[in-house]
N, C-alpha and C positions, 0 to 999 in steps of 0.2 A: 683474106685480109686480116691483119692483126697488128696490135701494138703491145709492146712490153716496156714498162718503165719501173723505176725504183720508187721508194717512198716519197722522195722529193717531187717526183713527177706526177703525183696524184692531181695536182692543180692544173696540169696541162694535157692530161690524157683525153679529155673530152674534145679538145681542139684537134688533137691528132686523129681521133676517131672520126670526127665530122669531116675532116679533110679526106680521109680514105673513102668514106661513104659518098662523098661528092665526086669521086673518081680521080682525085689528085694523086700524085706520086708518093711513094714512100719517103722520098727525100723531102717533099713539101711537108708531109705529116710530122716527121721528126723535128724539123725546124720549127713548125708552129707549136708543137708541144713544148719544146724547150723555151721558146719565147715567152710563153705564159709563165713558166717557172721563173725566168729571169726578171719578169716584171712584178712578181708577187713578193711583197716585203715580208710575208709570214715565213718564207723559206730563208733561213739564216746562213745559207752556204752557197747561194747562187745569185748572181746579178745584184739588183738593187735590194738592199737589206742584208746582203751577205757580210762576211767578216773581212776586215782589212788586215794588212800586214802590220808588223810591229810599229811602223811609223804612222799608222792610221790611214794608209793609202789603200784604195781598192784596186786590186789587180786581178782582172778576170781572164780565164782561159776557156776555150771552147774548141770543139772539132766537129766535123761532119764528114760522112763518107758514103759514097754511092756504091752499093754492092754490085751493080751491073757493069760498072766500068773500072772499079777500084780507084776512081778519082777521089781525092780528099782535100780538105782545106782546114787550117787551124790557126788560132791566134793565141798568144800567150802574153800575160802581163799587160793586157789591154786596159787602159784607164779612160774613164769618163763617158763610156758609151754603153747603152743599156743592153743591146742585143748582140752579145759576142758571137752567138751561133750564126747570126746572119752575116756578120763580118767574115766569119770563117767560110761560109758558103761563097761569099763574094771572092775571097782569096782563091778558092777552088775554080770558080767560073771565069774570073777576070784576069788572073795573073798566071804566069808560067811557074809559079811557086806552089808549095804545099803549106808552108808555115811562115807567119810573120809574128814578131814579138816586140814588146816594149814600144819605144817611140815610133818604130816603123809601122806597127799594128795600129797605133793611135792615129798616125798620119793617114794611113789608108782608110780608116773608118771615117775620118773627116772628108777625105777625097770623094768617097762614094755617097756622102750625105747621110750617114748612119745617125740614129737618134742619140743626141748627146744629153746626158742627165747627171745629176748629183747622185752617185751610187751609195754614198755613205749616209744611212739614215740616222736619226737621233737615237734609236734603240741600239743600233750597231755601234755607234760612237760611245754610248754609255757602257756597253759590254766591254769595249776596248779599253776605256779609261779605268774600268773596274779591274781588268786584268793587269794593266800597267801598275796600278796602285798596290796590287798584291805581289807583284813580281819584280818591279824595277825601283831602285832607290829614288827618292825625290830629286836629288841633285842630277841624276842621270836623265830623269824624265823631262827636265827643262831643256835638255840639249841633245836629244836622241840622234840628231843628224851628225853629231860630232863625237859620239862615243862608240866603242866597240859593242856590237849587238849580239855576237854569237853566244855569249854566256846566257843572255836573257832568252834568246830564241830556243835554246836547249830545254828551257823550262816548259815549253809547250808540248813536249813529247808525252804521249799518253792521254792528252786531253782531246776527246772526240766529241765534245759537247756541241761544236758548231756544225755538226752534220757532215755532208760530203758533196759529191758531184751529183748532178742529175743525168740519167742515162735514158735515152729513148731508142728502141729498136723496132723496126716496122717492116711488114710485107704488104705490098699493095695488090690491087686486083689483077695486075699483070704478072705477079710473082716476083716483082723487083723488091730488093731489100735495101734498107738504108739504116744508118745509125747516127746519133749525135750525142754530144756531151757538153756540159757547161758547168762552171764552178767559179766561186770567188777564191778558192784555194784554201790552204792551211791557215787557220786563224793565227794572227800574230807571227807570221812567218818572216824569214829574212827577206828584204826587198829583192824582187827579181826571181824568187823561187818559182819553178815550174814543177807541177806534178805530172801525172800521167795523162790527164784529161786531154791536153792538146797534142799528145804524142801518138801518132798513128802506129798501131801495133802493140802499144802498152796499155792505154786506157780505152781504146776503141779500134775495132777492126770488123769489116763487113765484106764478105765474099758470097754472093747469092748462090754460088754453086754448092756451098757447104753450110754456111751459117753466119751468125753475127755474135759479137761479144762486146760488152762495155763493163768497165770496172769502177769501183768507188773505194774511198778511204785511202790507205797508205800507198800513194802513187810511187813513192820512192822504191817500193818493193816490186810493183808490176813493171816498172821501167827496167829493172835489173834482169827480169826473166821474160819480158815481152808477153805478158799474160794474155792480152786480147787476141793477138795473132796466134799464140800457142793453142788456145781453145779451138779456134777455127781450123788450125792445122791438124789437131788431134781428130776433129770430125772428118777432115779430108782423108785421114788415114783409116777411117772406118769406125771410129768411136762414136757412141751415142752422145747426145748433148750432155747427159749426166756423167758419163764416163770422161768426157773431155774436160768438164769443169773439175771433176775430182782429180784428174791428173795434173791440171794446172794448179790446184790447191796444194798438191804434193810438191810441185816445183817451188811454190812460195814458202812452204814450211821447211824446205831444205836450205833456205837462205841462212847465212851466218853473218853476224856483224851488221853494222849500219842500223838504220831505223827500221824496227820491226813492229808489227801490230796487225790489226785486222784488215782484210781485203774482202770485198763482196763482189762476186763474179755474176754477171747477168748475161745469159746466152740463150739463143734459140737456133734451131736447125732449119733446114729448108722446108720441112714439113710443118713447122710451127710448134714443135715440141720445145718446152721451156725448162731451163734450170736456173735457179738463183741460189747460189751457194756461198756461204761465208766461211772464212778460215777460223773464225772464232765469233762468239756472241757479240753483237753490236745492237744495243736496244733500239737506237733510232733507225736501224736498217732491217728491222724484223719483218717488214712487209714489202710486197711489191704488187703491181697492178697489171692486169692483162685484159685486153678486149679482143675478141675474135668476131669475125663476120657471122651473124646469125645469133649471137648471144644477146639477150634482152638487156643486159647490164654489164658494167665493168666488174671483173672479178678481182678479189684480193687474195693473194697467196702469201704463204709464210716462208720466209727465207730458211733454208736448211743449213745445217752446220756440218762441215766436212768431218768425217770420222776421225777420231783421235789417232788412229794408226796410219792416217794419210800423211 
């Protein structure tokens, strides 16, 4: 049994660990771990306390995947509900679909009785207003619903201060693998923006025959090269988890044009070997956390940086 999570996931790894030790499934473990992060207002990029879009609206994305069946569920631009990851799991288990977005995702959350809350905290609102004051003229700020937004959203490129997605990958006592992601998305983004977190194959992919992968940071990049699925495919082709992540980093660095920046890849193979690899230094993503059955405590690891020649 084991759990791998990124820096944001430190607040949820104990719940994931306890779930596995109690004999629950990897799917339960990753959901429980993510739920703790979504509810913790100290994490400024996931769930309650996360960062809103440019209009000050909270739009949350999440995904979950069962590596034993390859079933998955995800939600995008979900508003007003605390546990996007649980809504994603309900999509997987209750609907003939994989993804719901926007009003449909919010309707479904209401239909299943998901927990409704005010996601935008006072601290997040203050950060948002500070950003608007520095980047949007006063006359535009008074009527953002009626002015072109693209010019102002472009000013967010290169600002990684709001953190990123949380990723949980787990193996349970039966050898089943699962993964989950959750995020409030790119701070001050254009309304309706989806990153890679809810996109199966880009930000999350789990196949317990080979391994699991979850990604954080610039989802626009991982969408273009299907990073999470690629890592698992490279392992299917015989690469070690380290080799698979390195090859995926090479794919990302080969991208030209569009939004470019850091990506952090989190992966494990069927034997529990771990690789957390970044395409460039990201201070807030410098650590990750691992628990394995038999370890007396959760271990902290240091994110490695892909070689410059990759």
